[in-house]
N, C-alpha and C positions, 0 to 999 in steps of 0.2 A: 162657703169656705171648705168644708169637708171635703169634696172636690180637688181641691187645690193639691191637697195633699195624699187623696187614695187615687186620683183616675190615670188610669197609666201604671198604676203601681200596685194592682190585684196579684199579682203574680209574685213579684217579691214579699208582703206580706202572707203570701200562701204558703212561704215556705218556711216563717217561721211559726206558722200557725199549722201546719202539716199533721206532726204525730196530735195536736190535742183535737184534732178534725176525726183521727182513727178512734182516742177515746173516747169519744162522743158517740161515733158508730157505735162502736163495741156497746159502750151503755144502751145505743137504740135498740142494738142488733137483739142484744140478752132481756130487755123490755117487750120487744115485739114478739118473742117467744114464750116468756113468762104469762103475756095477755092471751097467748094460741091465736096470735096474726099470724105468726109462721111455727114452721115444726122445730123440735127442738133438732131435728138433724138438719135443717136449714138453718138453724142459728149459728150450728157447727161450723157447718161449709163457710159461713159469709166469716164468722170470727177466724177461723182458721187464714182467709185470704186477707183479713183483714191485719192477721199478726203478721203477714210475710210483708202488707205495706210496709207493716210500722217497724219491721227489720229491716228495711230499705233504706226507711228514714233514718233511722239510729244508727245505719253505717256511712250512710251520706253517700247512698245510689240510687235513691230515688230520685226520677227528674222530672220536672212537672212541664205537660206538654202544653207551651205554647198558645197550641192553637184550644187550650181547652178554657172554660167560663171561669172557675175557680177550681180549687181542690177539692173541695166535695163533689163535684161535677165529676173530675177526675177519679177521685176514688172510685165512685157509681158506677164510670165506665168500664174500669178495671172487673170489679165486681160481677158486670151485667157479660165482659168478657169470659172471666173464667168459669162462673156459674150459671148462666142461661139464666130460667127461669127463677131461680131462687136469688140473684143478681137484681132480675126488673119487679119481681114482689117485694124485695126492700126498697127500692127507689121507689115505686110508685108508693110504699105506706109514710114514707118520710113526710111529705107534706100535709097528708092527713092528720099523721098525729102530731104534730106540731099543732096545728088547728084546734084540736082535740084537749091536746093541754093549753092553750090560747084561753079557748071556752070556759073550762075549769079554773083557770086563775080567776077569770073575769067572773063566774061567780061565787069564788071565793072571797072576791075583795066585795063584792057585791052583796054577800052574806053578813060580812067585819062593817062593812058599812062605809068603807075606806076608798067606795067606787060610788059613785053619782047614777044611780040607775037611770 
């Protein structure tokens, strides 16, 4: 049923979600620097490009590439294109930190007794 409303419309939804994806990417970038997975300089460079993207979104000049899988993959592609290694490091760490957060949440749920072990 979900497919009926979303398949083929991802980029339409992404257009509305773009600024929130950038906000999430900014927070994630700060967290990666805070825990030492990227340097403060890399974080500042990433945040600078993310701010440029956000400005384009807010000015309605940001265009989602129809070839992009989704808004997040396009943002990652822009970071890699503009920052090279720092952009690649960021994009490689996203899945790992998501997995880590998921595992951490599972542990917390199990300790609270809300999740069956």
